[in-house]
C-alpha positions as CSV (number, residue, x, y, z in Angstrom):
1,X,0.0,0.5,0.1
2,X,1.4,3.6,-0.7
3,X,2.2,5.6,2.3
4,X,-0.5,7.1,2.8
5,X,-2.6,3.8,3.5
6,X,-0.3,3.0,6.7
7,X,-3.1,4.1,9.1
8,X,-6.0,1.5,9.4
9,X,-8.1,2.7,12.0
10,X,-10.2,5.8,10.8
11,X,-10.9,8.5,13.6
12,X,-14.3,9.3,14.8
13,X,-15.9,12.8,15.3
14,X,-15.8,13.1,18.8
15,X,-11.9,11.7,19.8
16,X,-8.7,14.3,19.9
17,X,-8.7,16.8,17.1
18,X,-12.1,16.2,15.8
19,X,-13.5,19.6,17.0
20,X,-10.8,21.2,14.7
21,X,-12.2,19.3,11.8
22,X,-15.6,19.8,12.8
23,X,-15.4,23.5,12.8
24,X,-14.2,23.6,9.4
25,X,-16.9,22.0,8.3
26,X,-18.7,23.3,5.1
27,X,-23.0,24.7,5.0
28,X,-24.9,22.6,2.6
29,X,-23.7,22.5,-0.6
30,X,-20.4,24.0,0.3
31,X,-17.2,20.9,0.9
32,X,-16.9,19.6,4.1
33,X,-13.6,21.0,4.4
34,X,-11.8,24.1,2.2
35,X,-10.0,23.4,-0.4
36,X,-11.6,19.5,-1.7
37,X,-13.0,19.8,-5.0
38,X,-16.9,18.6,-5.7
39,X,-15.9,15.3,-8.3
40,X,-19.3,13.1,-8.2
41,X,-22.5,13.7,-6.6
42,X,-25.0,10.6,-7.1
43,X,-28.2,10.2,-5.7
44,X,-27.0,9.1,-2.2
45,X,-23.7,11.3,-1.8
46,X,-21.2,14.2,-3.0
47,X,-18.2,13.0,-3.5
48,X,-14.6,15.7,-3.2
49,X,-11.2,15.3,-3.7
50,X,-8.7,16.9,-1.8
51,X,-6.4,16.6,0.7
52,X,-6.6,15.5,4.6
53,X,-4.0,15.8,7.0
54,X,-1.7,15.8,4.1
55,X,-2.6,13.2,2.5
56,X,-4.5,12.5,-0.7
57,X,-7.9,12.1,0.1
58,X,-11.3,11.4,-1.0
59,X,-14.5,12.6,1.4
60,X,-17.8,11.5,1.2
61,X,-20.7,13.3,2.4
62,X,-24.1,11.9,2.6
63,X,-26.2,14.6,2.1
64,X,-30.0,14.8,3.9
65,X,-33.1,13.9,1.6
66,X,-36.0,16.7,2.4
67,X,-38.8,14.3,1.4
68,X,-38.0,12.3,5.1
69,X,-39.0,13.3,8.7
70,X,-35.2,14.6,10.0
71,X,-35.2,12.1,12.7
72,X,-35.6,9.3,10.8
73,X,-33.3,10.9,7.8
74,X,-30.9,11.2,10.5
75,X,-30.6,7.8,11.7
76,X,-30.9,6.6,8.6
77,X,-27.8,8.4,7.4
78,X,-25.6,7.8,10.9
79,X,-26.3,3.8,10.4
80,X,-25.3,3.8,6.9
81,X,-22.4,6.2,7.7
82,X,-21.1,4.0,10.1
83,X,-21.8,0.6,8.1
84,X,-20.2,2.0,5.3
85,X,-16.7,2.5,7.9
86,X,-17.1,-0.7,9.2
87,X,-17.5,-2.7,6.1
88,X,-14.2,-0.4,4.7
89,X,-12.9,-2.3,7.9
90,X,-14.0,-5.5,7.8
91,X,-12.1,-5.5,4.1
92,X,-8.9,-4.3,5.4
93,X,-8.7,-6.8,7.8
94,X,-9.4,-9.3,5.9
95,X,-6.6,-11.3,3.9
96,X,-6.8,-10.2,0.6
97,X,-9.4,-8.1,0.0
98,X,-8.3,-4.7,-0.8
99,X,-10.5,-1.6,0.2
100,X,-9.9,2.6,0.6
101,X,-8.2,3.4,3.9
102,X,-10.7,5.1,6.6
103,X,-9.0,8.5,7.8
104,X,-12.0,10.1,9.8
105,X,-15.5,9.0,10.1
106,X,-17.7,12.5,10.9
107,X,-21.0,11.5,12.2
108,X,-22.3,15.2,12.8
109,X,-21.9,15.6,9.0
110,X,-22.2,12.2,8.0
111,X,-19.1,12.2,6.0
112,X,-16.2,9.6,5.6
113,X,-12.7,10.5,4.7
114,X,-11.0,8.1,2.6
115,X,-7.9,7.2,0.9
116,X,-7.5,8.5,-2.8
117,X,-6.6,5.7,-4.8
118,X,-4.5,8.1,-6.8
119,X,-4.1,7.4,-10.6
120,X,-5.9,4.5,-10.5
121,X,-8.8,2.8,-13.1
122,X,-12.3,1.9,-12.6
123,X,-12.5,-2.1,-14.1
124,X,-15.5,-0.3,-16.2
125,X,-13.0,1.7,-17.7
126,X,-10.3,-0.8,-18.1
127,X,-12.6,-3.8,-20.1
128,X,-14.2,-1.0,-22.1
129,X,-10.5,0.4,-23.8
130,X,-9.0,-3.2,-24.1
131,X,-12.4,-4.0,-25.9
132,X,-12.0,-1.2,-28.3
133,X,-8.5,-1.4,-28.5
134,X,-8.7,-5.0,-30.4
135,X,-5.6,-6.6,-28.2
136,X,-5.4,-9.6,-26.6
137,X,-8.1,-9.5,-24.3
138,X,-6.7,-12.9,-22.1
139,X,-5.6,-10.6,-19.6
140,X,-9.5,-9.5,-19.4
141,X,-10.0,-13.1,-18.5
142,X,-7.4,-12.6,-15.5
143,X,-9.0,-10.0,-14.1
144,X,-12.4,-11.7,-14.0
145,X,-10.7,-14.2,-12.5
146,X,-9.2,-12.1,-9.8
147,X,-12.9,-10.5,-9.5
148,X,-14.1,-14.2,-8.2
149,X,-11.7,-14.8,-6.2
150,X,-12.1,-11.2,-4.2
151,X,-15.9,-11.5,-3.9
152,X,-15.4,-15.1,-2.9
153,X,-13.6,-13.8,0.1
154,X,-15.6,-10.8,0.6
155,X,-18.4,-13.2,1.1
156,X,-16.8,-15.6,2.9
157,X,-16.6,-12.8,5.4
158,X,-20.6,-12.5,5.5
159,X,-20.0,-8.9,3.8
160,X,-22.1,-8.1,1.4
161,X,-21.8,-5.2,-1.0
162,X,-25.3,-4.1,-2.1
163,X,-24.4,-2.1,-5.2
164,X,-21.2,-4.5,-7.3
165,X,-20.7,-2.9,-10.8
166,X,-17.4,-2.5,-12.1
167,X,-17.4,1.4,-11.7
168,X,-17.1,0.3,-8.2
169,X,-13.7,-1.5,-8.8
170,X,-10.4,0.3,-9.5
171,X,-7.0,-1.2,-10.6
172,X,-4.4,0.9,-9.1
173,X,-1.3,1.6,-11.4
174,X,-0.1,-0.4,-13.2
175,X,-3.2,-1.5,-14.6
176,X,-1.6,-4.6,-15.8
177,X,-0.8,-6.0,-12.1
178,X,-4.4,-6.3,-11.8
179,X,-4.0,-5.2,-8.2
180,X,-8.5,-4.9,-7.5
181,X,-9.3,-2.1,-4.9
182,X,-13.4,-2.6,-4.2
183,X,-15.1,0.8,-3.4
184,X,-18.4,2.4,-2.5
185,X,-19.9,0.2,0.4
186,X,-22.5,2.7,1.0
187,X,-25.5,0.2,1.0
188,X,-23.1,-3.2,2.3
189,X,-24.0,-5.0,5.4
190,X,-23.5,-8.4,7.0
191,X,-25.2,-11.2,6.4
192,X,-24.4,-14.8,6.5
193,X,-27.7,-15.9,4.1
194,X,-26.6,-17.7,0.8
195,X,-29.7,-15.7,-0.9
196,X,-28.1,-12.4,-0.3
197,X,-24.8,-12.9,-1.7
198,X,-26.5,-14.8,-4.6
199,X,-28.6,-11.5,-5.2
200,X,-25.3,-9.5,-4.5
201,X,-23.6,-11.9,-7.6
202,X,-26.7,-11.3,-9.6
203,X,-26.6,-7.6,-9.3
204,X,-22.8,-7.8,-10.5
205,X,-23.8,-10.2,-13.5
206,X,-26.7,-7.8,-14.5
207,X,-24.6,-4.7,-14.0
208,X,-21.7,-6.5,-15.8
209,X,-23.4,-7.9,-19.0
210,X,-25.2,-4.8,-19.9
211,X,-22.2,-2.6,-19.8
212,X,-19.7,-5.1,-21.2
213,X,-21.7,-6.7,-24.3
214,X,-20.2,-10.1,-25.3
215,X,-18.8,-10.9,-21.7
216,X,-20.4,-14.2,-21.3
217,X,-17.6,-15.8,-20.9
218,X,-15.7,-13.4,-19.0
219,X,-18.8,-13.8,-15.9
220,X,-18.5,-17.3,-16.5
221,X,-14.9,-17.3,-15.7
222,X,-15.5,-15.1,-12.7
223,X,-18.2,-17.0,-11.2
224,X,-15.9,-20.5,-11.7
225,X,-13.4,-18.6,-9.7
226,X,-15.7,-17.6,-7.0
227,X,-16.9,-21.1,-6.5
228,X,-13.6,-22.4,-6.8
229,X,-12.3,-20.1,-4.1
230,X,-15.3,-20.1,-1.7
231,X,-15.4,-22.2,1.5
232,X,-19.5,-21.6,0.8
233,X,-19.9,-21.0,-2.6
234,X,-22.9,-24.5,-3.7
235,X,-25.6,-22.5,-1.4
236,X,-24.7,-19.4,-3.1
237,X,-24.9,-20.7,-6.4
238,X,-28.1,-22.3,-5.9
239,X,-29.4,-19.3,-5.0
240,X,-27.9,-17.1,-8.1
241,X,-29.6,-19.6,-9.9
242,X,-32.9,-19.4,-8.2
243,X,-32.5,-15.5,-8.4
244,X,-31.8,-15.9,-12.5
245,X,-35.2,-17.8,-12.8
246,X,-37.3,-15.2,-10.7
247,X,-35.5,-12.4,-12.9
248,X,-36.9,-14.1,-16.4
249,X,-40.2,-14.7,-14.7
250,X,-40.7,-11.1,-14.1
251,X,-39.4,-9.7,-17.5
252,X,-41.8,-12.4,-18.8
253,X,-44.4,-11.5,-17.1
254,X,-43.7,-7.5,-17.7
C-alpha cells in the first residue's frame, strides 16, 4: 500500500482533534473542508477530492433527503455511514480484500474521509479500453478470475456489498498487475445468508453484461473462480440460479 495507507483505523468525531475538523466543515452544498473539490454527485452522496491532514483523500458526504422526517433521516444517514466505515475496515482486516483506508468518520455531517487511490482506473474503463483497442483480451480473463476470488473472500467474511458494478472496482497503477480495490460500500451490510450473497452476484451479473456486451464467457470465468475460492459457494450459486429464474419470470410478466 502507499505511504498514505499506513493508517488502518478511522478517527471518529469526538476524538482528539475532531472538534477542529468539525469546525471547518462547510454549510449545505459546500465542501466539508476548505480546498476539497466536488468530483461527483450521486443519489445518496457527494464525492470530493483533495487533501486531508496532508494525505490525498476522497470525502464522501451524505446529504439529507428533504422528503424524510429529519429524525428518521438522521438515524438512517448515521447508520449507513457507520456501516460503510465498518465494511471498509472489515475488508482491510481480511486477507486478500483491498479497500481504501478510512482516515476519519464524521458522524455529525455523515462524511467519511478515505484514501484516494491516485491514478487508479475503474474496471469498467479498463474492460472497455481493452475491448475497443482490439488487443489480446486474455488479461480480461485473468481480471475476471481476480474479481471472482476477491468477491469469494468478501462473501466468506459475510459482507454483502449491495452495489457491485465494474464502476465500483478500481485497478491501481500499473493496471496490468490487476491490483483490485473495492469501493463504494454505501449499501453494504453483514449477512451469512446464501440468498443475500446470490443477489449480490446477480446485481453484478446484470451490471456486468449490460455494461460490457458479449462478455458472457468473462462472467462465467468470474463465477468459476468464485466457486473454487469460496468455502460456502455451493448454496450461493444455487441461490444465484434461483434469483436468475425469478428475474426471467418478472421479465416475461412485464
